[in-house]
C-alpha positions in Angstrom: 43.4 -27.0 -40.2 45.5 -24.0 -41.4 49.1 -23.8 -40.5 48.5 -20.8 -38.2 45.7 -22.6 -36.4 47.8 -25.7 -36.0 50.6 -23.7 -34.4 48.2 -21.9 -32.0 46.6 -25.1 -30.9 50.0 -26.6 -30.2 51.1 -23.5 -28.3 47.9 -23.5 -26.1 48.4 -27.2 -25.4 52.0 -26.6 -24.4 51.0 -23.9 -21.9 47.8 -25.5 -20.7 49.0 -26.3 -17.2 50.0 -22.6 -16.7 46.7 -21.4 -18.1 44.7 -23.7 -15.8 46.7 -22.8 -12.7 46.3 -19.1 -13.3 42.6 -19.4 -14.1 42.0 -21.6 -11.0 43.6 -19.1 -8.7 41.9 -16.0 -10.1 38.3 -17.3 -10.7 35.4 -16.6 -8.3 33.5 -19.5 -6.8 31.5 -19.7 -3.5 32.5 -22.3 -0.9 28.9 -23.4 -0.7 28.5 -23.9 -4.4 27.0 -27.4 -4.8 28.7 -27.7 -8.2 32.1 -26.5 -7.1 33.7 -29.6 -8.4 32.2 -29.1 -11.9 33.5 -25.6 -12.4 37.1 -26.6 -13.3 35.9 -29.5 -15.5 33.5 -27.2 -17.4 36.4 -24.8 -18.0 38.6 -27.5 -19.3 35.8 -28.8 -21.6 35.3 -25.2 -23.0 39.1 -25.0 -23.6 39.0 -28.2 -25.6 36.0 -27.0 -27.6 37.9 -23.8 -28.5 40.8 -25.9 -29.8 38.5 -28.1 -31.8 36.8 -25.1 -33.3 40.1 -23.5 -34.3 41.1 -26.8 -35.9 37.8 -27.0 -37.8 35.9 -23.6 -38.1 33.1 -25.4 -40.0 32.3 -27.7 -37.1 28.9 -27.7 -35.4 28.1 -25.2 -32.6 26.0 -27.8 -30.9 28.7 -28.9 -28.5 29.2 -25.4 -27.2 25.4 -24.9 -27.0 25.1 -28.2 -25.1 27.8 -27.2 -22.6 26.3 -23.8 -22.1 22.9 -25.3 -21.3 24.4 -27.8 -18.9 26.2 -25.0 -17.0 23.1 -22.8 -17.0 21.1 -25.5 -15.3 23.9 -25.9 -12.7 24.0 -22.2 -12.0 20.2 -22.0 -11.7 20.2 -24.9 -9.3 22.9 -23.4 -7.1 20.9 -20.1 -6.9 24.2 -18.3 -7.1 24.9 -14.9 -8.8 25.2 -15.5 -12.5 27.8 -12.7 -12.4 30.4 -15.1 -11.1 30.0 -17.4 -14.1 30.2 -14.5 -16.5 33.4 -13.3 -14.8 35.0 -16.7 -14.8 34.2 -17.2 -18.5 35.6 -13.8 -19.5 38.7 -14.6 -17.4 39.2 -17.7 -19.5 38.7 -15.6 -22.7 41.3 -13.1 -21.6 43.8 -15.9 -20.8 43.3 -17.7 -24.1 43.8 -14.4 -26.0 46.8 -13.5 -23.8 48.6 -16.8 -24.6 47.6 -16.5 -28.3 49.3 -13.1 -28.4 52.4 -14.6 -26.7 52.8 -17.2 -29.5 55.2 -16.9 -32.4 52.4 -16.1 -34.8 52.2 -12.8 -36.6 49.4 -10.3 -36.0 48.1 -11.0 -39.5 47.9 -14.7 -38.7 46.4 -14.1 -35.2 43.7 -11.7 -36.1 41.2 -14.1 -37.7 42.0 -16.7 -35.0 41.4 -14.3 -32.1 38.1 -13.1 -33.8 37.0 -16.8 -33.9 37.9 -17.2 -30.2 35.9 -14.1 -29.2 33.0 -15.3 -31.3 33.0 -18.7 -29.6 33.0 -17.1 -26.1 30.3 -14.7 -27.1 28.1 -17.5 -28.4 28.8 -19.6 -25.3 27.8 -16.7 -22.9 24.7 -15.9 -25.0 23.5 -19.5 -24.8 24.3 -19.9 -21.1 22.8 -16.6 -19.9 19.7 -17.0 -22.0 19.1 -20.5 -20.7 19.8 -19.3 -17.2 17.2 -16.5 -17.5 14.6 -18.9 -18.9 15.1 -21.3 -16.0 14.9 -18.6 -13.4 11.7 -17.2 -15.0 10.2 -20.6 -15.0 11.1 -21.1 -11.3 9.6 -17.7 -10.5 6.4 -18.5 -12.3 6.2 -21.8 -10.4 6.7 -20.0 -7.0 4.1 -17.4 -7.9 1.6 -20.1 -8.9 2.2 -21.9 -5.6 1.8 -18.7 -3.6 -1.3 -17.7 -5.4 -2.9 -21.2 -4.9 -1.9 -21.2 -1.3 -3.4 -17.8 -0.8 -6.7 -19.0 -2.5 -6.8 -22.0 -0.2 -6.3 -19.8 2.9 -9.1 -17.5 1.7 -11.4 -20.4 1.1 -10.7 -21.8 4.6 -11.1 -18.3 6.2 -14.4 -17.8 4.3 -15.7 -21.1 5.6 -14.6 -20.4 9.2 -15.8 -16.8 9.2 -19.1 -17.7 7.7 -19.8 -20.3 10.4 -18.7 -17.9 13.1 -20.6 -14.9 11.9 -23.8 -16.8 11.4 -23.7 -17.9 15.1 -22.8 -14.3 16.1 -25.6 -12.7 14.1 -28.4 -14.6 15.8 -27.9 -13.1 19.3 -27.2 -9.7 17.6 -30.6 -9.8 16.0 -32.2 -10.6 19.3 -30.4 -7.7 21.0 -31.5 -5.3 18.2 -35.1 -6.4 18.6 -35.1 -5.8 22.3 -33.5 -2.3 21.7 -36.4 -1.5 19.5 -38.8 -2.6 22.2 -37.0 -0.4 24.8 -37.2 2.6 22.4 -40.9 2.0 22.0 -41.6 1.5 25.8 -39.1 4.1 27.0 -38.7 6.7 24.3 -36.9 9.1 26.7 -34.3 6.6 27.9 -30.9 8.0 27.1 -28.2 6.4 24.8 -30.7 4.0 23.1 -30.1 5.9 19.8 -26.3 5.5 20.1 -26.6 1.8 21.0 -28.9 1.2 18.1 -26.6 3.0 15.7 -23.5 1.0 16.8 -25.5 -2.2 16.5 -26.4 -1.3 13.0 -22.7 -0.7 12.2 -21.9 -4.1 13.7 -24.5 -5.7 11.6 -23.0 -4.0 8.5 -19.6 -5.4 9.3 -21.0 -8.9 9.8 -22.7 -8.6 6.4 -19.2 -7.8 4.9 -17.8 -11.1 6.2 -20.8 -13.1 5.0 -20.4 -11.6 1.5 -16.7 -12.4 1.4 -17.5 -16.1 1.9 -19.9 -16.2 -1.0 -19.0 -16.8 -4.7 -21.9 -14.6 -5.9 -24.6 -12.3 -4.8 -27.5 -14.5 -3.7 -29.4 -12.7 -0.9 -31.6 -10.3 -2.9 -33.0 -9.6 -6.3 -32.0 -6.8 -8.6 -34.2 -3.7 -8.6 -34.4 -0.3 -10.1 -33.8 2.5 -7.6 -32.8 6.2 -7.4 -29.1 6.7 -6.8 -29.7 10.0 -5.1 -32.3 8.5 -2.8 -29.9 5.7 -1.9 -27.1 8.2 -0.9 -29.6 10.3 1.1 -30.5 7.1 3.1 -26.8 6.3 3.6 -26.0 9.8 4.8 -28.9 9.6 7.2 -27.6 6.2 8.4 -24.1 7.6 8.9 -25.2 10.9 10.5 -23.8 10.1 13.9 -20.4 9.3 12.4 -20.4 12.4 10.2 -21.3 14.7 13.2 -18.7 12.9 15.4 -16.0 13.5 12.8 -17.1 17.1 12.2 -17.2 16.3 8.5 -18.9 18.3 5.7 -20.6 16.1 3.1 -21.8 17.5 -0.2 -23.6 15.7 -3.0 -24.0 16.5 -6.7 -26.1 13.6 -8.0 -28.4 13.9 -10.9 -31.8 13.0 -9.5 -32.8 11.3 -12.7 -30.2 8.6 -12.4 -31.7 5.2 -11.7 -29.8 2.0 -11.5 -30.9 -1.6 -12.0 -28.8 -3.5 -9.5 -28.6 -5.2 -6.1 -29.4 -2.2 -3.9 -28.3 -3.7 -0.6 -24.9 -4.7 -2.0 -24.2 -1.2 -3.5 -25.4 0.3 -0.2 -22.7 -1.8 1.5 -20.0 -0.5 -1.0 -20.9 3.2 -0.6 -21.1 2.9 3.2 -17.7 1.2 3.4 -16.1 3.9 1.2 -17.8 6.7 3.1 -16.7 5.3 6.5 -13.2 5.0 5.3 -13.3 8.6 4.1 -14.7 9.8 7.4 -11.8 8.0 9.2 -9.3 9.5 6.8 -10.4 13.1 7.1 -10.4 12.9 10.9 -6.6 12.6 10.7 -6.4 16.3 9.5 -7.5 19.7 10.7 -10.7 21.4 9.5 -12.1 21.7 7.0 -12.9 18.0 6.6 -14.7 17.4 3.4 -16.3 14.6 1.5 -17.7 15.1 -2.0 -20.1 12.7 -3.7 -20.6 13.2 -7.5 -22.5 11.1 -10.0 -23.5 11.4 -13.6 -24.8 9.2 -16.4 -23.0 8.9 -19.8 -24.4 6.7 -22.5 -25.2 3.3 -20.8 -23.0 3.8 -17.8 -23.2 5.6 -14.4 -20.0 7.2 -13.0 -19.8 7.8 -9.2 -16.9 9.5 -7.5 -16.5 9.7 -3.7 -13.7 12.2 -2.8 -12.2 13.2 0.5 -9.5 15.7 1.4 -7.7 13.5 3.9 -4.1 12.5 3.9 -2.7 11.0 0.6 -2.4 7.3 0.2 1.2 6.5 -0.7 1.6 5.7 -4.4 3.0 2.3 -3.8 -0.1 1.3 -1.7 -2.8 2.6 -4.1 -2.4 -0.4 -6.3 -2.8 -2.9 -3.4 -5.6 -1.4 -1.3 -8.2 -3.6 -3.0 -6.3 -6.8 -2.1 -7.8 -9.0 0.6 -6.4 -8.5 4.1 -4.4 -5.4 3.1 -5.1 -2.6 5.5 -3.3 0.5 6.8 -5.5 0.6 10.0 -4.2 -0.7 13.3 -7.5 -2.6 13.9 -8.6 -3.0 10.3 -9.6 -6.4 8.8 -8.4 -5.6 5.3 -11.6 -7.0 3.7 -13.7 -3.9 3.2 -12.3 -2.6 0.0 -11.7 -6.1 -1.3 -15.4 -6.8 -0.9 -16.3 -3.4 -2.5 -14.2 -4.4 -5.6 -15.9 -7.8 -5.7 -19.4 -6.4 -5.5 -18.7 -3.8 -8.2 -17.2 -6.4 -10.5 -20.1 -8.7 -9.8 -22.3 -5.9 -11.2 -20.1 -5.7 -14.3 -18.5 -2.5 -13.2 -15.1 -1.2 -12.2 -13.6 0.6 -9.2 -10.3 2.5 -9.0 -8.6 4.8 -6.5 -6.4 7.9 -7.1 -4.7 9.9 -4.4 -2.5 13.0 -3.9 -1.8 15.6 -1.2 -5.1 17.4 -2.0 -7.6 14.6 -2.6 -8.3 10.9 -2.5 -11.0 9.7 -4.9 -12.7 6.4 -5.4 -14.2 6.2 -8.9 -16.9 3.7 -9.7 -18.4 2.8 -13.1 -21.6 0.8 -13.2 -23.9 -0.3 -16.0 -27.0 1.9 -15.8 
């Protein structure tokens, strides 16, 4: 130990009670801090480590690192603001430097000692804050994992419940639809049968969505090669009543040579769902209400874009609209777009959404 260091350590020891009293009165600490009794002890331990380091600059940093890690764990467990710890540490730094400057040592003697003190505090804060950040990140990952698993469990349970319920619901629905067809055959002039049949078809479509959500894979049909243009023509015919009711203009620009090898019924479900959403969206604005369907083939992929001129989807919601149970509709289920995404990905494709004040577009890429 140098003579200057020896004098400074002795001076700090002489004024330790004053130092501790001032630090205790000025530091920040919450009344509900579970480690409130540890704060002062930790401060005293840090004070002792500084004196030891001044006495032997070549000594190991492990003690300071160990204390920093111990305090970081305590701060993480209390779930308190790390800012209080940083403030209290720097308050201690200022007091040590203040008492050092009040000693009888010259500035030439003090300068290397104060540099060493600041270095020790910097190292201590670096170790503590880094460890605190690691602990909080690990805690966040654990929470996210728990939330994700809990969400998956709820989805599985809901899938099982909805599958059972919808199967029971579909049987009487099939019988009703059969009798409607008989009525149309026996009484072709009976009013409203066309509307009833259309609404039942829509209900059957929604039921199919729930059934698909409860499956892990597409299992109901076989892949086939079909004309994309013809599929959309069938869909527009199916949705004709909804299109007329919404006073919507639908235009298509689809290369008639495009054929896709895929599960036709499943893709029909995707396109119907997106078009129904688009019809509902444009109904919220004045005329003209427009929906554009474009498709082209490039290399081994087919690109399909369904665009409407309805209200913009807020930017913060665009990234979440494909999540299960997320919906902006008052009576929505929040599974439609989730199922669309699932079906497209099952086909080895991708679906994305972009939206601004002029247009909202759903872009789909499928292997040809």
